[in-house]
C-alpha positions, 0 to 999 in steps of 0.5 A: 370781753373777757378780762386778761392777765393783770399787766400792772399796777400804776402808782402815781408818785411825786418823784419816781427817784424816791419811789424806786428807792422805796421798792428797791430798798424796802422791798428788794426789787432788782428789776428796775427800768429806766425812767422815760417821758411820755409828753403826749400824756404828760408823764414820766414813767418807770417800770419796776418788775415783780415776778407776776406783773410790773409796778408802773410809776407815774410822775407828773411832768407838769401842772398840766399832767393829768397825775398833777391833779392826783398828787394835788389830792394826795401828796404822798402819791398812791395807787392810780389804777390797775391794768388788765390785758385784752386782745383786741382794744376796739372790741373791748371798748365796744362791748363795755360801751354796750354794757353801759360803761363809760370809757374815757376817751379813745384808744391811744398808745400807751407806755408799753407802745400798745394802744390803751383805754381807761374806764371810768372809776364810777362804773369799776366800783371806785377803781380807775381800770386801764385796758391795754391791748396785748396780741395773743402769744405776747408773753 
């Protein structure tokens, strides 16, 4: 497996609206997508475009959301994960497992509509890493 392009940085937030205002008013972000719910993952997300990547704002939909536990520990929110692109999610998972990394669950469809999977932060220097399948030529 070879690391691909940084696709986005995931930021957990108790309020997408407040976070969008920060990115827009403090940093001058102009390309803010409409927030949408991902009930299967228990989150609401909103993407903010930057010149070289995206910021994924993630708000819990309920107290059962995996992001709710993160917000409970970090009430103001914060960096949740970074996401890298891979051409074949199943090959990436097999390679990581063969190297002893803990892959969290099986690949599933993520916010971009493509397969994703997460690698345990204990195997990635304390950072939760998401891998996202992006076919060649998708950019």
